[in-house]
C-alpha positions as CSV (number, residue, x, y, z in Angstrom):
1,M,117.3,82.0,113.3
2,S,117.1,84.9,111.3
3,D,113.6,86.2,110.3
4,P,113.9,87.3,106.7
5,W,110.5,89.4,106.6
6,Q,111.5,91.2,110.0
7,E,114.9,92.3,108.0
8,C,112.8,93.4,105.1
9,M,110.7,95.5,107.5
10,D,113.7,96.9,109.4
11,Y,115.1,98.2,106.1
12,C,111.8,99.4,104.7
13,I,111.4,101.7,107.8
14,E,114.9,103.4,107.1
15,V,113.9,103.8,103.3
16,T,110.5,105.2,104.5
17,K,112.1,107.6,106.6
18,R,114.4,108.8,103.6
19,A,111.2,109.0,101.5
20,G,109.6,111.2,104.2
21,K,112.4,113.3,104.3
22,M,112.3,113.9,100.6
23,I,108.5,114.8,100.8
24,C,109.0,117.4,103.6
25,E,112.0,119.2,101.6
26,A,109.7,119.3,98.6
27,L,107.2,121.2,100.7
28,Q,109.4,124.0,101.0
29,K,109.7,124.6,97.4
30,D,107.5,125.3,94.6
31,I,105.2,122.3,93.7
32,A,104.8,121.6,90.0
33,V,101.3,119.9,89.4
34,M,100.6,117.6,86.7
35,H,97.1,115.6,86.1
36,K,96.4,111.8,85.4
37,S,93.0,110.6,84.6
38,S,91.1,114.1,85.3
39,A,91.5,117.7,86.3
40,V,91.3,116.4,90.1
41,D,93.5,113.5,89.8
42,L,96.9,115.1,90.5
43,V,100.4,113.9,90.6
44,T,103.8,115.9,91.2
45,E,107.3,115.3,90.2
46,T,107.9,114.4,94.1
47,D,105.5,111.5,93.7
48,Q,107.7,110.0,90.9
49,K,110.9,110.7,92.7
50,V,110.0,109.4,95.9
51,E,108.6,106.0,94.2
52,Q,112.0,105.9,92.4
53,L,113.9,106.2,95.6
54,I,111.8,103.5,97.4
55,I,111.8,101.1,94.5
56,S,115.4,101.4,93.6
57,S,116.6,101.1,97.1
58,I,114.5,97.9,97.8
59,R,115.1,96.5,94.6
60,E,119.1,96.9,95.1
61,K,118.7,94.9,98.5
62,Y,116.1,92.4,97.3
63,P,116.4,92.2,93.5
64,T,114.0,89.0,93.4
65,H,111.1,90.9,94.8
66,S,108.0,92.1,93.0
67,F,106.8,95.7,93.0
68,I,103.3,97.4,92.6
69,G,103.7,101.1,92.8
70,E,101.0,103.8,92.2
71,E,103.1,105.9,89.7
72,S,104.6,102.8,88.1
73,V,101.0,101.6,87.3
74,A,100.2,104.8,86.2
75,A,103.1,104.6,83.6
76,G,101.8,101.2,82.3
77,A,103.3,98.6,84.8
78,P,100.9,95.7,85.9
79,S,99.1,95.7,89.2
80,A,98.8,91.8,89.5
81,L,99.4,90.4,93.0
82,S,101.4,87.1,93.0
83,D,102.7,84.7,95.6
84,N,106.1,86.3,95.2
85,P,107.3,88.8,98.0
86,T,105.8,91.9,96.7
87,W,106.2,95.5,97.8
88,I,103.1,97.6,97.2
89,I,103.7,101.3,97.4
90,D,102.0,104.6,97.4
91,P,104.9,107.3,97.5
92,I,102.5,110.0,98.5
93,D,99.1,109.1,99.8
94,G,97.3,112.4,99.9
95,T,98.7,113.9,96.8
96,T,96.1,116.7,96.8
97,N,96.9,117.4,100.3
98,F,100.5,117.6,99.4
99,V,99.8,120.2,96.7
100,H,97.8,122.2,99.2
101,R,100.0,121.8,102.0
102,F,97.2,120.2,104.1
103,P,98.9,118.3,106.9
104,F,97.9,114.7,106.3
105,V,100.4,113.3,103.7
106,S,101.9,109.8,103.9
107,V,104.2,107.3,102.6
108,S,102.4,103.9,102.6
109,I,104.1,100.4,102.0
110,G,102.7,97.1,102.4
111,F,104.7,93.9,101.9
112,T,102.8,90.6,100.9
113,V,104.3,87.0,100.7
114,K,101.6,84.6,98.9
115,K,99.1,87.5,98.5
116,E,98.9,87.9,102.4
117,I,100.0,91.1,104.0
118,E,103.2,90.3,106.1
119,F,103.7,94.0,107.4
120,G,102.6,97.5,106.8
121,I,104.4,100.8,107.2
122,V,102.5,104.3,107.0
123,Y,104.7,107.3,107.5
124,S,102.6,110.6,108.3
125,C,105.7,112.7,107.5
126,I,104.4,116.1,108.4
127,E,103.1,114.9,111.6
128,D,106.4,112.7,111.9
129,K,104.1,109.8,112.9
130,M,105.6,106.3,111.7
131,Y,102.9,103.5,112.3
132,T,104.3,99.9,111.8
133,A,102.6,96.5,112.1
134,R,104.0,93.1,111.5
135,K,101.7,90.0,111.3
136,G,100.9,88.7,114.8
137,K,103.1,91.3,116.5
138,G,100.9,94.2,117.2
139,A,100.7,97.8,115.9
140,F,102.8,100.7,116.7
141,C,102.9,104.6,116.3
142,N,106.7,105.8,116.9
143,G,107.4,102.6,118.8
144,S,104.5,102.8,121.2
145,P,101.7,100.3,120.9
146,I,98.3,101.4,119.6
147,K,94.8,99.9,119.6
148,V,91.4,100.6,118.2
149,S,88.8,102.3,120.4
150,G,86.7,99.2,120.8
151,Q,83.6,101.3,120.3
152,E,80.7,99.0,119.4
153,D,77.8,101.8,119.2
154,I,77.8,103.4,115.9
155,S,75.8,106.4,117.4
156,K,78.9,107.2,119.4
157,S,81.2,107.0,116.7
158,L,83.3,109.2,114.5
159,V,83.2,108.1,110.9
160,L,85.8,108.7,108.0
161,T,85.4,108.6,104.4
162,E,86.6,110.6,101.3
163,M,84.6,112.3,98.9
164,G,85.5,114.1,95.4
165,F,84.3,114.9,92.0
166,K,82.9,111.7,90.1
167,K,82.5,112.0,86.3
168,D,79.6,109.4,86.7
169,A,76.7,111.4,87.9
170,E,74.8,108.3,89.3
171,Q,77.9,107.4,91.3
172,F,78.4,111.0,92.6
173,Q,74.8,110.9,93.8
174,T,75.2,107.3,95.7
175,M,78.5,108.7,97.2
176,M,76.7,111.6,98.7
177,A,73.5,109.6,99.5
178,N,75.8,107.2,101.6
179,I,77.2,110.1,103.6
180,R,73.7,111.3,104.4
181,N,72.8,107.8,105.4
182,I,75.7,107.5,107.6
183,L,74.8,110.9,109.3
184,S,71.4,110.0,109.6
185,I,71.9,106.9,112.1
186,P,73.1,109.5,113.6
187,V,76.9,109.5,114.2
188,H,79.0,111.9,116.2
189,G,80.3,113.2,112.7
190,I,82.0,112.4,109.4
191,R,85.5,113.6,108.6
192,S,87.7,113.4,105.5
193,P,91.5,113.8,106.2
194,G,92.5,113.1,102.5
195,S,94.8,110.3,102.9
196,A,93.5,106.7,103.0
197,A,96.5,105.2,104.8
198,V,96.2,108.0,107.4
199,N,92.5,107.3,107.8
200,M,93.3,103.6,108.5
201,C,95.7,104.6,111.1
202,L,93.5,106.9,112.8
203,V,91.1,104.1,113.3
204,A,94.0,101.8,114.4
205,C,95.0,104.3,117.0
206,G,91.4,104.9,118.4
207,S,91.1,108.5,117.0
208,A,88.4,107.4,114.8
209,D,85.9,104.4,114.9
210,A,85.4,103.5,111.3
211,Y,86.5,104.3,107.7
212,Y,84.8,103.3,104.5
213,H,85.8,104.1,101.0
214,M,85.0,102.9,97.4
215,G,87.6,103.6,94.5
216,I,91.0,103.6,96.3
217,H,93.6,101.2,95.2
218,C,95.7,98.2,96.7
219,W,98.5,100.8,97.2
220,D,96.1,103.0,99.3
221,M,95.2,100.0,101.5
222,A,98.0,97.6,102.1
223,G,100.0,99.4,104.6
224,G,97.2,100.8,106.5
225,A,95.3,97.3,106.5
226,A,98.2,95.6,108.5
227,V,98.2,98.6,111.1
228,V,94.4,98.1,111.5
229,R,94.5,94.4,111.9
230,E,97.2,94.5,114.4
231,A,95.6,96.9,116.4
232,G,92.6,95.0,116.9
233,G,90.4,96.5,114.1
234,V,88.1,94.8,111.7
235,I,88.5,95.0,108.0
236,M,86.0,93.8,105.4
237,D,84.7,94.4,102.1
238,I,81.8,97.0,101.6
239,S,79.4,94.2,100.9
240,G,80.2,93.0,104.5
241,G,82.1,90.1,103.1
242,P,86.0,89.1,103.5
243,F,88.2,92.0,102.7
244,D,90.1,91.8,99.3
245,L,93.2,93.7,98.8
246,M,92.8,94.1,94.9
247,S,89.0,95.1,95.1
248,R,89.4,98.8,95.4
249,R,87.0,99.1,98.4
250,L,87.0,98.5,102.2
251,I,85.4,99.0,105.5
252,V,87.5,99.2,108.6
253,A,86.3,99.7,112.0
254,S,87.0,99.5,115.7
255,S,84.5,96.4,116.0
256,R,82.6,94.2,114.0
257,M,79.1,95.6,115.0
258,I,80.2,99.1,113.6
259,A,81.6,97.6,110.3
260,E,78.4,95.5,109.7
261,R,76.2,98.4,110.4
262,I,78.1,100.8,107.9
263,A,77.8,97.8,105.3
264,K,74.2,97.7,105.7
265,E,73.5,101.5,105.4
266,I,75.7,102.3,102.3
267,T,75.1,101.5,98.6
268,E,77.6,100.1,96.5
269,F,78.7,101.2,93.2
270,H,81.1,99.6,90.5
271,V,84.7,100.7,90.8
272,G,86.4,97.7,89.1
273,R,89.6,96.0,90.2
274,D,93.2,96.7,90.4
275,D,94.2,93.2,88.8
276,T,92.0,93.4,85.9
277,D,91.0,95.9,83.2
278,D,87.3,95.9,84.4
């Protein structure tokens, strides 16, 4: 019996490789930078062209499927998740890295059916690392199985997060206080590679032990969430509750003990949701 979602995944890998090639070719040229919500919220023509390539290629083959893409949403498209098979796309996760040619730049695609993630693909194209995961079938990097470190002692952990300018002074202070709280546990260190999807895959393959973030989007999380889960990792809400793809926040970790400790140490701030105007 044919497996339609596996066929979707196989086709998606082909498209993702083409997208990665487009990104790598663009890195050899001058990069024209534009701004979205602020002077540090960057977008390039390549982001837009890569998303167009991905959506047009997939829509041609699967015309009844739905799409949520970062650049489409920025242009006014809705980001509501339905039961329909849905492709959730970040054409360049790590646009600031791309602009500076910092080597953690990824194409991230998650595929949901009835609002559940069926598979995820994250292609760290400069590194040429293709992370893939299908529900119930494990996680892989370039075809080789990967798994989380299994670390349960947070004092022996390497933790990932991201930091950047925030207009809201109170949110900025909370973000920095959270970093101080985690470092003071103590942990081995905190790193900020600059791509949410890559961060999740670094936890999935055991290179880091946890990652937390508030203020990202469903297209940042969908591909990596599949990889982390299938690698044996834990994914939850910042509050310690169940992970919600549209909530704009998450903790991923090598073990529940570490995830729950991070949830205990950090203070939440309001980031809204992807499926509402709040």
